[in-house]
N, C-alpha and C positions, 0 to 999 in steps of 0.2 A: 691296885689299879685305881687311878684317879677318875674324876668325873670329867665333864666337858671342859675344854681349855678356853677360858674367856678371852684370852689374849691371842687366840689363833687368827681370827679375822684381821685384826690390825697388823699382826706379824706377817701374814701372807700378803696383805696389801702393800706393806713396806717392801717386802722382798720383790714383788712383781714390779712395783713402780721403780724401785732402785735398779733392777735389771734393765728395764726399759730405758731409764735415764742413761745408764752406762752404754747401752747399745747405741742410743741416739748420739751420744757424745762422740763415740768412735766413728759412727757413720758420717757425722758432720765433718770430722777431721779427714777421713779417708775419701769421701765423695766430693766434698766441697773445698778441700785444701785449707780449712780453717785451723788455727791453733786453738786447742781446747784444753782447758784446765778445769777439772771437776773435783770438787771436794765435798764429800758427804761425811758429816759427823753426826753420829746417832748412838744411842745406848747399845743398839744391836750391832753396829758396824761402823768402822771408820774406813773411808775409802778415798784414794786419790788416783785420778787419771790425768796424765799429762801427755798430750799428743806430740809434744815437742821433745827432742832429745837434748835441747839446750838446758843445762842445769840452772841457768839464771832466769828462765822463763817459767812462770809468769813473773813479771817485775813486782817489786814491793808496791803496796797500795799508794804510797806517796809519789811514786814515779809515773803512775798511769796517765795522769793528765798531761804531763810533759811529753811522754812518748807517743801517745795516741791523740794527736790533735786533729788529724785528717784521716779518715772521717772522724767526726767528733765522738768522744767517748760518752756512751749513754749508760747511766747508772740507774738501776731499778731496785726498789725495795720490795719486800714481801707485799705490802699494801698496794704498791703500784701495779704489781702483777695481777692482783685480784680483779682489777678493772679491765685488763686486756686479755685475760684468758678466755679463749673461745671454747664453748662446750664442744665435746667431740661430735663428729658427724656420724658416728656409728649408729646411733638410734635412727637417724633419718635414712641412712642407707638400708638398715633392716626394714624400716617401714616401706621403702620403695620396693625392696626385694619381695616382701610378703604381698604387697599390692599387685605386683606383676605376677607373682605365683598364683594369687587368687584369680586373677583375670585368665591366666592360662588354664587353671583348673575349671573355671566356668566354661571356657571354650571347649575343653575336652568333654565336659559333662554334656554340653549341647550336641557335640559330635556323637557321643555315645547314644544319646536319645534318638538322633536322626538315623543312626545305623540300626538301632533296635526297631524303630518304626519301619524302616525299609525291609528288615528281616521279616517282620510281621506281615508286611504287604506281600512279600515273596511267598511266605507260607500260605497266605490266603489265596494267592493266585494258583499255587500248586494244589491246594485242596480243592478249589473250584474246578480246575482242569481235570483232576482225578474223578470228581463227582460226575462231570459231563461224559467221561469215558465209560463209566459204569452203566 
């Protein structure tokens, strides 16, 4: 038996992100009607997704500028994408969820205290009416 796998976290991260990228590529094609070509080359996996049944698509890199003039072809490099990547909204959504949950919990706690005080008042009224009867 071996010890902990030091490559597990990077491997799992790659698998999850790769799966998400594949799903998003397919959804973009299916929902929006876009032609999508996805190529992933990695030590772990080589993967090609082509939403088009046309074997000549995507065109060779030299033909891209001539074929796609309108709308203009936008090329991005790895460094270009660093500046435009928006951090995921998930932490903000979780923060909002827990703030709302905390507020609801505080309201329930106040309600519980009010019910408890009302119960004690009823008990006091019952006890005092029992004492007057005796």
